[in-house]
C-alpha positions as CSV (number, residue, x, y, z in Angstrom):
1,M,-0.1,-0.1,0.0
2,T,1.3,3.6,-0.9
3,Y,0.4,7.1,-0.7
4,R,-1.2,8.7,-3.7
5,Q,0.8,11.7,-5.1
6,T,-1.4,14.7,-4.6
7,V,-0.7,18.3,-5.7
8,V,-1.9,21.4,-4.0
9,G,-2.4,24.7,-5.5
10,V,-2.0,27.7,-3.2
11,I,-3.8,30.3,-5.5
12,S,-3.1,34.1,-4.7
13,Q,-4.1,37.3,-6.4
14,G,-2.7,40.3,-4.6
15,K,-3.2,39.8,-1.0
16,E,-5.9,37.2,-1.1
17,F,-6.0,33.4,-1.5
18,L,-8.5,31.3,-3.0
19,V,-10.0,28.3,-0.9
20,V,-12.6,25.9,-1.9
21,Q,-15.1,23.7,-0.4
22,K,-16.5,20.2,-0.9
23,P,-19.9,19.2,0.4
24,H,-18.6,16.6,2.8
25,W,-15.9,19.0,4.4
26,K,-18.3,20.1,6.9
27,G,-17.6,23.9,7.0
28,Y,-13.9,23.7,6.2
29,W,-12.0,25.2,3.3
30,D,-8.9,24.2,1.6
31,F,-6.8,24.8,-1.4
32,P,-7.7,23.1,-4.8
33,Q,-5.9,19.7,-5.0
34,G,-6.1,16.5,-6.7
35,G,-4.2,13.2,-7.5
36,V,-1.3,12.7,-10.0
37,E,-2.2,10.6,-12.8
38,K,0.1,8.0,-14.4
39,G,2.6,9.7,-16.8
40,E,2.0,13.2,-15.4
41,S,4.6,15.6,-14.0
42,L,3.4,17.3,-10.7
43,E,3.1,20.7,-12.5
44,Q,1.1,19.0,-15.3
45,A,-1.3,17.4,-12.7
46,L,-1.7,20.8,-10.8
47,R,-2.8,22.5,-14.4
48,R,-5.1,19.8,-15.1
49,E,-6.7,19.7,-11.5
50,L,-7.2,23.5,-11.6
51,G,-8.6,23.3,-14.9
52,E,-11.2,20.6,-13.8
53,E,-12.0,22.1,-10.5
54,L,-12.1,25.8,-11.4
55,N,-12.7,25.6,-15.1
56,T,-10.1,28.1,-16.0
57,Q,-6.5,28.2,-17.1
58,K,-5.8,31.9,-16.2
59,F,-3.0,31.1,-14.1
60,G,0.7,32.5,-13.8
61,E,3.9,30.5,-13.2
62,V,3.5,27.3,-11.0
63,I,6.2,27.2,-8.5
64,F,7.0,24.2,-6.2
65,T,7.4,25.3,-2.6
66,G,9.5,22.4,-1.5
67,I,6.8,21.4,1.1
68,T,5.6,17.8,1.1
69,Y,3.4,16.0,3.6
70,K,2.3,12.5,3.9
71,Q,-1.4,12.2,5.4
72,P,-3.0,8.9,6.0
73,F,-6.7,8.6,4.9
74,S,-9.1,9.1,7.6
75,F,-12.3,6.8,7.9
76,E,-14.3,9.9,6.8
77,T,-12.0,10.3,3.6
78,L,-12.6,6.6,2.9
79,K,-16.4,7.0,2.9
80,H,-16.3,9.5,0.1
81,Y,-13.4,8.1,-2.0
82,P,-13.1,4.4,-2.8
83,N,-9.8,2.9,-1.5
84,K,-7.7,2.2,-4.7
85,G,-4.9,0.7,-2.9
86,F,-3.8,3.8,-1.3
87,I,-3.5,4.4,2.4
88,G,-3.2,8.1,2.4
89,K,-1.8,10.9,0.1
90,E,1.4,12.7,-0.3
91,L,0.8,16.4,-0.7
92,F,3.0,18.6,-2.7
93,Y,2.3,22.2,-2.3
94,F,2.8,24.5,-5.1
95,V,2.0,28.5,-5.5
96,V,0.5,30.1,-8.4
97,S,-0.9,33.5,-9.0
98,Y,-4.3,33.8,-10.6
99,L,-4.5,36.2,-13.6
100,G,-8.3,36.2,-14.3
101,N,-11.3,37.6,-12.9
102,N,-13.6,36.1,-10.0
103,E,-16.3,35.6,-12.7
104,D,-14.0,33.4,-14.7
105,I,-14.0,30.7,-12.1
106,K,-16.8,28.0,-12.5
107,L,-16.7,25.4,-10.0
108,G,-16.5,21.8,-11.1
109,D,-18.8,19.1,-10.1
110,D,-17.0,18.0,-6.7
111,L,-16.9,21.5,-5.5
112,C,-19.6,23.3,-3.6
113,D,-18.3,26.9,-2.9
114,K,-15.3,29.3,-3.3
115,K,-14.0,32.4,-1.7
116,W,-11.1,34.8,-1.5
117,C,-9.6,35.4,1.9
118,R,-6.8,37.3,3.5
119,E,-3.9,35.6,5.0
120,E,-5.1,35.9,8.6
121,E,-8.5,34.1,7.7
122,L,-6.5,31.0,6.2
123,F,-5.6,30.0,9.9
124,K,-9.4,30.0,10.7
125,F,-11.0,28.3,7.9
126,T,-8.6,25.6,6.6
127,Y,-8.3,22.0,7.7
128,Q,-5.7,21.4,10.6
129,E,-3.4,19.7,8.4
130,S,-3.1,22.6,5.9
131,R,-2.8,25.2,8.6
132,E,0.3,23.2,9.9
133,H,1.9,23.9,6.7
134,L,0.8,27.6,6.1
135,P,3.6,29.5,7.9
136,G,6.2,27.7,5.6
137,I,4.1,28.3,2.3
138,L,3.5,32.0,3.3
139,E,7.4,32.6,4.3
140,F,8.3,31.0,0.9
141,M,5.9,33.3,-0.9
142,K,7.0,36.3,0.9
143,L,10.7,35.5,0.5
144,N,10.2,35.1,-3.3
145,K,8.2,38.3,-3.5
146,L,5.0,36.6,-4.6
147,I,2.8,38.1,-1.9
């Protein structure tokens, strides 16, 4: 059993970040993310996932933060996604700027809502696992003058 490679897109525009919600996330928000398919690079997978989940390709350069995390699947997660031999997911965090308008974003079938929030709000709304990595992601973005 292995961990599924999963790409996470920390999308920013100015001083705001895009977070999305799935119906079964019970009030929590997170960054758009999805699994890497066979033969894809991590960047290709992220661009594909962003296109599927947000129905737009109006993004700038995709930059890997160097932050990864292995997250075992919870019982709750397994109820919503059939187990395909994976015991969890290995998350690869990327940052990318959004170049379009809010109206250009049309949510895919597995998302129920989206919102833009400021840095301090990220620590209130996102899952605990995501919050643990936010300081490193935000520091990376500031050091590279991305926010």
